[in-house]
mmCIF file of the N, C-alpha and C atoms, coordinates in Angstrom:
data_MODEL
# 
_entry.id   MODEL 
# 
loop_
_atom_site.group_PDB 
_atom_site.id 
_atom_site.type_symbol 
_atom_site.label_atom_id 
_atom_site.label_alt_id 
_atom_site.label_comp_id 
_atom_site.label_asym_id 
_atom_site.label_entity_id 
_atom_site.label_seq_id 
_atom_site.pdbx_PDB_ins_code 
_atom_site.Cartn_x 
_atom_site.Cartn_y 
_atom_site.Cartn_z 
_atom_site.occupancy 
_atom_site.B_iso_or_equiv 
_atom_site.pdbx_formal_charge 
_atom_site.auth_seq_id 
_atom_site.auth_comp_id 
_atom_site.auth_asym_id 
_atom_site.auth_atom_id 
_atom_site.pdbx_PDB_model_num 
ATOM 1   N N  . MET A 1 1  ? 0.651   -1.267 -0.100 1.00 0.00 ? 1  MET A N  1 
ATOM 2   C CA . MET A 1 1  ? 0.036   0.173  0.135  1.00 0.00 ? 1  MET A CA 1 
ATOM 3   C C  . MET A 1 1  ? 0.762   1.451  -0.011 1.00 0.00 ? 1  MET A C  1 
ATOM 4   N N  . THR A 1 2  ? 0.432   2.239  -0.968 1.00 0.00 ? 2  THR A N  1 
ATOM 5   C CA . THR A 1 2  ? 1.399   3.361  -0.781 1.00 0.00 ? 2  THR A CA 1 
ATOM 6   C C  . THR A 1 2  ? 0.740   4.434  0.199  1.00 0.00 ? 2  THR A C  1 
ATOM 7   N N  . ILE A 1 3  ? 1.788   5.529  0.435  1.00 0.00 ? 3  ILE A N  1 
ATOM 8   C CA . ILE A 1 3  ? 1.413   6.190  1.629  1.00 0.00 ? 3  ILE A CA 1 
ATOM 9   C C  . ILE A 1 3  ? 0.249   7.008  1.217  1.00 0.00 ? 3  ILE A C  1 
ATOM 10  N N  . GLY A 1 4  ? -0.027  7.413  0.008  1.00 0.00 ? 4  GLY A N  1 
ATOM 11  C CA . GLY A 1 4  ? -1.324  8.094  -0.462 1.00 0.00 ? 4  GLY A CA 1 
ATOM 12  C C  . GLY A 1 4  ? -2.681  7.538  -0.257 1.00 0.00 ? 4  GLY A C  1 
ATOM 13  N N  . SER A 1 5  ? -2.519  6.187  -0.542 1.00 0.00 ? 5  SER A N  1 
ATOM 14  C CA . SER A 1 5  ? -3.661  5.312  -0.599 1.00 0.00 ? 5  SER A CA 1 
ATOM 15  C C  . SER A 1 5  ? -3.971  4.939  1.000  1.00 0.00 ? 5  SER A C  1 
ATOM 16  N N  . GLU A 1 6  ? -2.825  4.865  1.824  1.00 0.00 ? 6  GLU A N  1 
ATOM 17  C CA . GLU A 1 6  ? -3.328  4.678  3.150  1.00 0.00 ? 6  GLU A CA 1 
ATOM 18  C C  . GLU A 1 6  ? -3.895  6.098  3.722  1.00 0.00 ? 6  GLU A C  1 
ATOM 19  N N  . ILE A 1 7  ? -3.359  6.946  3.445  1.00 0.00 ? 7  ILE A N  1 
ATOM 20  C CA . ILE A 1 7  ? -3.533  8.399  3.765  1.00 0.00 ? 7  ILE A CA 1 
ATOM 21  C C  . ILE A 1 7  ? -5.392  8.511  3.633  1.00 0.00 ? 7  ILE A C  1 
ATOM 22  N N  . GLU A 1 8  ? -5.675  8.265  2.301  1.00 0.00 ? 8  GLU A N  1 
ATOM 23  C CA . GLU A 1 8  ? -7.098  8.201  2.029  1.00 0.00 ? 8  GLU A CA 1 
ATOM 24  C C  . GLU A 1 8  ? -7.991  7.183  2.654  1.00 0.00 ? 8  GLU A C  1 
ATOM 25  N N  . GLN A 1 9  ? -7.327  6.082  2.838  1.00 0.00 ? 9  GLN A N  1 
ATOM 26  C CA . GLN A 1 9  ? -8.067  4.828  3.775  1.00 0.00 ? 9  GLN A CA 1 
ATOM 27  C C  . GLN A 1 9  ? -8.341  5.379  5.047  1.00 0.00 ? 9  GLN A C  1 
ATOM 28  N N  . ILE A 1 10 ? -7.169  5.782  5.688  1.00 0.00 ? 10 ILE A N  1 
ATOM 29  C CA . ILE A 1 10 ? -7.358  6.289  7.150  1.00 0.00 ? 10 ILE A CA 1 
ATOM 30  C C  . ILE A 1 10 ? -8.298  7.610  7.161  1.00 0.00 ? 10 ILE A C  1 
ATOM 31  N N  . ARG A 1 11 ? -8.294  8.522  6.320  1.00 0.00 ? 11 ARG A N  1 
ATOM 32  C CA . ARG A 1 11 ? -9.128  9.692  6.179  1.00 0.00 ? 11 ARG A CA 1 
ATOM 33  C C  . ARG A 1 11 ? -10.741 9.339  6.029  1.00 0.00 ? 11 ARG A C  1 
ATOM 34  N N  . GLN A 1 12 ? -11.106 8.370  5.292  1.00 0.00 ? 12 GLN A N  1 
ATOM 35  C CA . GLN A 1 12 ? -12.385 7.859  5.051  1.00 0.00 ? 12 GLN A CA 1 
ATOM 36  C C  . GLN A 1 12 ? -12.741 6.838  6.411  1.00 0.00 ? 12 GLN A C  1 
ATOM 37  N N  . GLU A 1 13 ? -11.935 6.141  7.239  1.00 0.00 ? 13 GLU A N  1 
ATOM 38  C CA . GLU A 1 13 ? -12.203 5.633  8.214  1.00 0.00 ? 13 GLU A CA 1 
ATOM 39  C C  . GLU A 1 13 ? -12.619 6.382  9.432  1.00 0.00 ? 13 GLU A C  1 
ATOM 40  N N  . CYS A 1 14 ? -11.909 7.528  9.561  1.00 0.00 ? 14 CYS A N  1 
ATOM 41  C CA . CYS A 1 14 ? -11.908 8.643  10.480 1.00 0.00 ? 14 CYS A CA 1 
ATOM 42  C C  . CYS A 1 14 ? -13.287 9.448  10.353 1.00 0.00 ? 14 CYS A C  1 
ATOM 43  N N  . ASN A 1 15 ? -13.775 9.241  9.195  1.00 0.00 ? 15 ASN A N  1 
ATOM 44  C CA . ASN A 1 15 ? -14.831 10.331 8.815  1.00 0.00 ? 15 ASN A CA 1 
ATOM 45  C C  . ASN A 1 15 ? -14.309 11.743 8.749  1.00 0.00 ? 15 ASN A C  1 
ATOM 46  N N  . MET A 1 16 ? -12.943 11.963 8.191  1.00 0.00 ? 16 MET A N  1 
ATOM 47  C CA . MET A 1 16 ? -12.476 13.223 8.352  1.00 0.00 ? 16 MET A CA 1 
ATOM 48  C C  . MET A 1 16 ? -13.056 13.905 6.856  1.00 0.00 ? 16 MET A C  1 
ATOM 49  N N  . PRO A 1 17 ? -13.535 15.193 6.799  1.00 0.00 ? 17 PRO A N  1 
ATOM 50  C CA . PRO A 1 17 ? -14.046 15.683 5.597  1.00 0.00 ? 17 PRO A CA 1 
ATOM 51  C C  . PRO A 1 17 ? -12.761 16.002 4.699  1.00 0.00 ? 17 PRO A C  1 
ATOM 52  N N  . LEU A 1 18 ? -13.075 16.315 3.461  1.00 0.00 ? 18 LEU A N  1 
ATOM 53  C CA . LEU A 1 18 ? -12.031 16.401 2.468  1.00 0.00 ? 18 LEU A CA 1 
ATOM 54  C C  . LEU A 1 18 ? -11.327 17.886 2.930  1.00 0.00 ? 18 LEU A C  1 
ATOM 55  N N  . PHE A 1 19 ? -12.066 18.942 3.229  1.00 0.00 ? 19 PHE A N  1 
ATOM 56  C CA . PHE A 1 19 ? -11.677 20.281 3.387  1.00 0.00 ? 19 PHE A CA 1 
ATOM 57  C C  . PHE A 1 19 ? -10.432 20.197 4.617  1.00 0.00 ? 19 PHE A C  1 
ATOM 58  N N  . ILE A 1 20 ? -10.445 19.371 5.433  1.00 0.00 ? 20 ILE A N  1 
ATOM 59  C CA . ILE A 1 20 ? -9.723  19.319 6.587  1.00 0.00 ? 20 ILE A CA 1 
ATOM 60  C C  . ILE A 1 20 ? -8.431  18.551 5.969  1.00 0.00 ? 20 ILE A C  1 
ATOM 61  N N  . ALA A 1 21 ? -8.541  17.609 5.248  1.00 0.00 ? 21 ALA A N  1 
ATOM 62  C CA . ALA A 1 21 ? -7.348  17.026 4.588  1.00 0.00 ? 21 ALA A CA 1 
ATOM 63  C C  . ALA A 1 21 ? -6.650  18.019 3.855  1.00 0.00 ? 21 ALA A C  1 
ATOM 64  N N  . TYR A 1 22 ? -7.557  18.854 2.920  1.00 0.00 ? 22 TYR A N  1 
ATOM 65  C CA . TYR A 1 22 ? -6.785  19.824 2.183  1.00 0.00 ? 22 TYR A CA 1 
ATOM 66  C C  . TYR A 1 22 ? -6.067  20.713 3.107  1.00 0.00 ? 22 TYR A C  1 
ATOM 67  N N  . SER A 1 23 ? -6.572  21.085 4.069  1.00 0.00 ? 23 SER A N  1 
ATOM 68  C CA . SER A 1 23 ? -5.771  21.899 4.989  1.00 0.00 ? 23 SER A CA 1 
ATOM 69  C C  . SER A 1 23 ? -4.683  21.468 5.881  1.00 0.00 ? 23 SER A C  1 
ATOM 70  N N  . ILE A 1 24 ? -4.807  20.176 6.174  1.00 0.00 ? 24 ILE A N  1 
ATOM 71  C CA . ILE A 1 24 ? -3.530  19.527 6.609  1.00 0.00 ? 24 ILE A CA 1 
ATOM 72  C C  . ILE A 1 24 ? -2.444  19.484 5.563  1.00 0.00 ? 24 ILE A C  1 
ATOM 73  N N  . PHE A 1 25 ? -2.845  19.030 4.383  1.00 0.00 ? 25 PHE A N  1 
ATOM 74  C CA . PHE A 1 25 ? -1.669  19.006 3.405  1.00 0.00 ? 25 PHE A CA 1 
ATOM 75  C C  . PHE A 1 25 ? -1.496  20.327 2.501  1.00 0.00 ? 25 PHE A C  1 
ATOM 76  N N  . ASP A 1 26 ? -1.910  21.358 3.127  1.00 0.00 ? 26 ASP A N  1 
ATOM 77  C CA . ASP A 1 26 ? -1.953  22.806 2.417  1.00 0.00 ? 26 ASP A CA 1 
ATOM 78  C C  . ASP A 1 26 ? -2.049  22.536 1.012  1.00 0.00 ? 26 ASP A C  1 
ATOM 79  N N  . THR A 1 27 ? -3.130  22.285 0.392  1.00 0.00 ? 27 THR A N  1 
ATOM 80  C CA . THR A 1 27 ? -3.412  22.014 -1.104 1.00 0.00 ? 27 THR A CA 1 
ATOM 81  C C  . THR A 1 27 ? -4.941  22.032 -1.218 1.00 0.00 ? 27 THR A C  1 
ATOM 82  N N  . ASP A 1 28 ? -5.144  21.895 -2.463 1.00 0.00 ? 28 ASP A N  1 
ATOM 83  C CA . ASP A 1 28 ? -6.623  21.783 -2.950 1.00 0.00 ? 28 ASP A CA 1 
ATOM 84  C C  . ASP A 1 28 ? -6.872  20.539 -3.486 1.00 0.00 ? 28 ASP A C  1 
ATOM 85  N N  . GLU A 1 29 ? -8.082  20.366 -3.945 1.00 0.00 ? 29 GLU A N  1 
ATOM 86  C CA . GLU A 1 29 ? -8.626  18.985 -4.644 1.00 0.00 ? 29 GLU A CA 1 
ATOM 87  C C  . GLU A 1 29 ? -7.516  18.224 -5.436 1.00 0.00 ? 29 GLU A C  1 
ATOM 88  N N  . ASN A 1 30 ? -7.060  18.964 -6.410 1.00 0.00 ? 30 ASN A N  1 
ATOM 89  C CA . ASN A 1 30 ? -6.172  18.561 -7.300 1.00 0.00 ? 30 ASN A CA 1 
ATOM 90  C C  . ASN A 1 30 ? -4.777  18.046 -6.710 1.00 0.00 ? 30 ASN A C  1 
ATOM 91  N N  . GLY A 1 31 ? -4.289  18.922 -5.811 1.00 0.00 ? 31 GLY A N  1 
ATOM 92  C CA . GLY A 1 31 ? -3.122  18.531 -5.118 1.00 0.00 ? 31 GLY A CA 1 
ATOM 93  C C  . GLY A 1 31 ? -3.195  17.187 -4.167 1.00 0.00 ? 31 GLY A C  1 
ATOM 94  N N  . TYR A 1 32 ? -4.201  17.214 -3.535 1.00 0.00 ? 32 TYR A N  1 
ATOM 95  C CA . TYR A 1 32 ? -4.501  16.033 -2.633 1.00 0.00 ? 32 TYR A CA 1 
ATOM 96  C C  . TYR A 1 32 ? -4.702  14.829 -3.648 1.00 0.00 ? 32 TYR A C  1 
ATOM 97  N N  . HIS A 1 33 ? -5.366  14.909 -4.652 1.00 0.00 ? 33 HIS A N  1 
ATOM 98  C CA . HIS A 1 33 ? -5.470  13.658 -5.443 1.00 0.00 ? 33 HIS A CA 1 
ATOM 99  C C  . HIS A 1 33 ? -3.910  13.306 -5.977 1.00 0.00 ? 33 HIS A C  1 
ATOM 100 N N  . GLN A 1 34 ? -3.110  14.073 -6.282 1.00 0.00 ? 34 GLN A N  1 
ATOM 101 C CA . GLN A 1 34 ? -1.763  13.981 -6.595 1.00 0.00 ? 34 GLN A CA 1 
ATOM 102 C C  . GLN A 1 34 ? -0.967  13.046 -5.442 1.00 0.00 ? 34 GLN A C  1 
ATOM 103 N N  . ILE A 1 35 ? -1.403  13.417 -4.361 1.00 0.00 ? 35 ILE A N  1 
ATOM 104 C CA . ILE A 1 35 ? -0.893  12.676 -3.071 1.00 0.00 ? 35 ILE A CA 1 
ATOM 105 C C  . ILE A 1 35 ? -1.382  11.386 -2.995 1.00 0.00 ? 35 ILE A C  1 
ATOM 106 N N  . VAL A 1 36 ? -2.585  11.132 -3.046 1.00 0.00 ? 36 VAL A N  1 
ATOM 107 C CA . VAL A 1 36 ? -3.403  10.060 -2.993 1.00 0.00 ? 36 VAL A CA 1 
ATOM 108 C C  . VAL A 1 36 ? -2.980  8.983  -4.101 1.00 0.00 ? 36 VAL A C  1 
ATOM 109 N N  . ILE A 1 37 ? -2.639  9.503  -5.223 1.00 0.00 ? 37 ILE A N  1 
ATOM 110 C CA . ILE A 1 37 ? -2.330  8.558  -6.338 1.00 0.00 ? 37 ILE A CA 1 
ATOM 111 C C  . ILE A 1 37 ? -0.727  8.213  -6.259 1.00 0.00 ? 37 ILE A C  1 
ATOM 112 N N  . GLY A 1 38 ? 0.045   9.076  -5.482 1.00 0.00 ? 38 GLY A N  1 
ATOM 113 C CA . GLY A 1 38 ? 1.289   8.937  -5.265 1.00 0.00 ? 38 GLY A CA 1 
ATOM 114 C C  . GLY A 1 38 ? 2.312   9.534  -6.272 1.00 0.00 ? 38 GLY A C  1 
ATOM 115 N N  . ARG A 1 39 ? 1.771   10.571 -7.029 1.00 0.00 ? 39 ARG A N  1 
ATOM 116 C CA . ARG A 1 39 ? 2.676   11.492 -7.792 1.00 0.00 ? 39 ARG A CA 1 
ATOM 117 C C  . ARG A 1 39 ? 3.507   12.560 -7.037 1.00 0.00 ? 39 ARG A C  1 
ATOM 118 N N  . LYS A 1 40 ? 2.734   12.987 -6.005 1.00 0.00 ? 40 LYS A N  1 
ATOM 119 C CA . LYS A 1 40 ? 3.356   14.022 -5.182 1.00 0.00 ? 40 LYS A CA 1 
ATOM 120 C C  . LYS A 1 40 ? 3.551   13.361 -3.529 1.00 0.00 ? 40 LYS A C  1 
ATOM 121 N N  . LYS A 1 41 ? 4.751   13.732 -2.981 1.00 0.00 ? 41 LYS A N  1 
ATOM 122 C CA . LYS A 1 41 ? 5.052   12.935 -1.736 1.00 0.00 ? 41 LYS A CA 1 
ATOM 123 C C  . LYS A 1 41 ? 4.667   13.985 -0.771 1.00 0.00 ? 41 LYS A C  1 
ATOM 124 N N  . PRO A 1 42 ? 3.997   13.542 0.362  1.00 0.00 ? 42 PRO A N  1 
ATOM 125 C CA . PRO A 1 42 ? 3.859   14.672 1.535  1.00 0.00 ? 42 PRO A CA 1 
ATOM 126 C C  . PRO A 1 42 ? 4.875   14.775 2.195  1.00 0.00 ? 42 PRO A C  1 
ATOM 127 N N  . THR A 1 43 ? 5.245   16.039 2.779  1.00 0.00 ? 43 THR A N  1 
ATOM 128 C CA . THR A 1 43 ? 6.402   16.387 3.464  1.00 0.00 ? 43 THR A CA 1 
ATOM 129 C C  . THR A 1 43 ? 6.263   15.799 5.026  1.00 0.00 ? 43 THR A C  1 
ATOM 130 N N  . VAL A 1 44 ? 7.258   15.584 5.740  1.00 0.00 ? 44 VAL A N  1 
ATOM 131 C CA . VAL A 1 44 ? 7.329   14.953 6.985  1.00 0.00 ? 44 VAL A CA 1 
ATOM 132 C C  . VAL A 1 44 ? 6.544   15.915 7.932  1.00 0.00 ? 44 VAL A C  1 
ATOM 133 N N  . TYR A 1 45 ? 6.498   17.228 8.010  1.00 0.00 ? 45 TYR A N  1 
ATOM 134 C CA . TYR A 1 45 ? 5.555   17.901 8.634  1.00 0.00 ? 45 TYR A CA 1 
ATOM 135 C C  . TYR A 1 45 ? 3.976   17.628 8.498  1.00 0.00 ? 45 TYR A C  1 
ATOM 136 N N  . GLN A 1 46 ? 3.699   17.456 7.116  1.00 0.00 ? 46 GLN A N  1 
ATOM 137 C CA . GLN A 1 46 ? 2.229   17.047 6.814  1.00 0.00 ? 46 GLN A CA 1 
ATOM 138 C C  . GLN A 1 46 ? 1.780   15.702 7.094  1.00 0.00 ? 46 GLN A C  1 
ATOM 139 N N  . LEU A 1 47 ? 2.873   14.757 7.193  1.00 0.00 ? 47 LEU A N  1 
ATOM 140 C CA . LEU A 1 47 ? 2.596   13.533 7.648  1.00 0.00 ? 47 LEU A CA 1 
ATOM 141 C C  . LEU A 1 47 ? 2.399   13.496 9.073  1.00 0.00 ? 47 LEU A C  1 
ATOM 142 N N  . ILE A 1 48 ? 3.214   14.276 9.884  1.00 0.00 ? 48 ILE A N  1 
ATOM 143 C CA . ILE A 1 48 ? 2.998   14.426 11.289 1.00 0.00 ? 48 ILE A CA 1 
ATOM 144 C C  . ILE A 1 48 ? 1.735   15.075 11.721 1.00 0.00 ? 48 ILE A C  1 
ATOM 145 N N  . MET A 1 49 ? 1.288   16.159 10.975 1.00 0.00 ? 49 MET A N  1 
ATOM 146 C CA . MET A 1 49 ? -0.041  16.697 11.177 1.00 0.00 ? 49 MET A CA 1 
ATOM 147 C C  . MET A 1 49 ? -1.159  15.594 10.847 1.00 0.00 ? 49 MET A C  1 
ATOM 148 N N  . PHE A 1 50 ? -0.938  14.893 9.901  1.00 0.00 ? 50 PHE A N  1 
ATOM 149 C CA . PHE A 1 50 ? -2.073  13.911 9.538  1.00 0.00 ? 50 PHE A CA 1 
ATOM 150 C C  . PHE A 1 50 ? -2.084  12.965 10.663 1.00 0.00 ? 50 PHE A C  1 
ATOM 151 N N  . ILE A 1 51 ? -1.150  12.562 11.246 1.00 0.00 ? 51 ILE A N  1 
ATOM 152 C CA . ILE A 1 51 ? -0.990  11.337 12.250 1.00 0.00 ? 51 ILE A CA 1 
ATOM 153 C C  . ILE A 1 51 ? -1.450  11.899 13.311 1.00 0.00 ? 51 ILE A C  1 
ATOM 154 N N  . ASP A 1 52 ? -1.238  13.148 13.978 1.00 0.00 ? 52 ASP A N  1 
ATOM 155 C CA . ASP A 1 52 ? -1.613  13.903 15.029 1.00 0.00 ? 52 ASP A CA 1 
ATOM 156 C C  . ASP A 1 52 ? -3.235  14.047 14.868 1.00 0.00 ? 52 ASP A C  1 
ATOM 157 N N  . SER A 1 53 ? -3.800  14.377 13.715 1.00 0.00 ? 53 SER A N  1 
ATOM 158 C CA . SER A 1 53 ? -5.135  14.713 13.567 1.00 0.00 ? 53 SER A CA 1 
ATOM 159 C C  . SER A 1 53 ? -5.989  13.537 13.680 1.00 0.00 ? 53 SER A C  1 
ATOM 160 N N  . THR A 1 54 ? -5.447  12.423 13.042 1.00 0.00 ? 54 THR A N  1 
ATOM 161 C CA . THR A 1 54 ? -6.227  11.156 13.069 1.00 0.00 ? 54 THR A CA 1 
ATOM 162 C C  . THR A 1 54 ? -6.035  10.178 14.076 1.00 0.00 ? 54 THR A C  1 
ATOM 163 N N  . HIS A 1 55 ? -4.968  10.331 14.743 1.00 0.00 ? 55 HIS A N  1 
ATOM 164 C CA . HIS A 1 55 ? -4.574  9.453  15.840 1.00 0.00 ? 55 HIS A CA 1 
ATOM 165 C C  . HIS A 1 55 ? -4.375  8.083  15.479 1.00 0.00 ? 55 HIS A C  1 
ATOM 166 N N  . ARG A 1 56 ? -3.951  7.845  14.632 1.00 0.00 ? 56 ARG A N  1 
ATOM 167 C CA . ARG A 1 56 ? -3.653  6.397  13.786 1.00 0.00 ? 56 ARG A CA 1 
ATOM 168 C C  . ARG A 1 56 ? -2.205  6.307  13.354 1.00 0.00 ? 56 ARG A C  1 
ATOM 169 N N  . PRO A 1 57 ? -1.642  5.263  13.571 1.00 0.00 ? 57 PRO A N  1 
ATOM 170 C CA . PRO A 1 57 ? -0.414  4.764  12.847 1.00 0.00 ? 57 PRO A CA 1 
ATOM 171 C C  . PRO A 1 57 ? -0.424  4.812  11.559 1.00 0.00 ? 57 PRO A C  1 
ATOM 172 N N  . MET A 1 58 ? 0.662   4.929  10.799 1.00 0.00 ? 58 MET A N  1 
ATOM 173 C CA . MET A 1 58 ? 0.665   4.588  9.264  1.00 0.00 ? 58 MET A CA 1 
ATOM 174 C C  . MET A 1 58 ? 1.744   3.551  8.935  1.00 0.00 ? 58 MET A C  1 
ATOM 175 N N  . LYS A 1 59 ? 1.183   2.431  8.691  1.00 0.00 ? 59 LYS A N  1 
ATOM 176 C CA . LYS A 1 59 ? 1.898   1.092  8.420  1.00 0.00 ? 59 LYS A CA 1 
ATOM 177 C C  . LYS A 1 59 ? 3.031   1.388  7.292  1.00 0.00 ? 59 LYS A C  1 
ATOM 178 N N  . SER A 1 60 ? 2.519   2.032  6.404  1.00 0.00 ? 60 SER A N  1 
ATOM 179 C CA . SER A 1 60 ? 3.491   2.194  5.227  1.00 0.00 ? 60 SER A CA 1 
ATOM 180 C C  . SER A 1 60 ? 4.933   3.075  5.752  1.00 0.00 ? 60 SER A C  1 
ATOM 181 N N  . LEU A 1 61 ? 4.848   3.618  6.757  1.00 0.00 ? 61 LEU A N  1 
ATOM 182 C CA . LEU A 1 61 ? 6.137   4.494  7.294  1.00 0.00 ? 61 LEU A CA 1 
ATOM 183 C C  . LEU A 1 61 ? 6.832   3.418  7.823  1.00 0.00 ? 61 LEU A C  1 
ATOM 184 N N  . GLU A 1 62 ? 6.523   2.254  8.390  1.00 0.00 ? 62 GLU A N  1 
ATOM 185 C CA . GLU A 1 62 ? 7.350   1.451  9.226  1.00 0.00 ? 62 GLU A CA 1 
ATOM 186 C C  . GLU A 1 62 ? 8.566   0.941  8.514  1.00 0.00 ? 62 GLU A C  1 
# 
């Protein structure tokens, strides 16, 4: 599983609205889609903010 697909899976499981994910990753709909499909890699800071917001570990980072 890629980082982007895991981010989207966790977002859906936590019922996080897309606008909050856009804010965490400081992007818009297209930029978020680029992260999900793996074309754009989130920064370490963005990953920390996402994990802190969801309180879920990311297995693809292990």
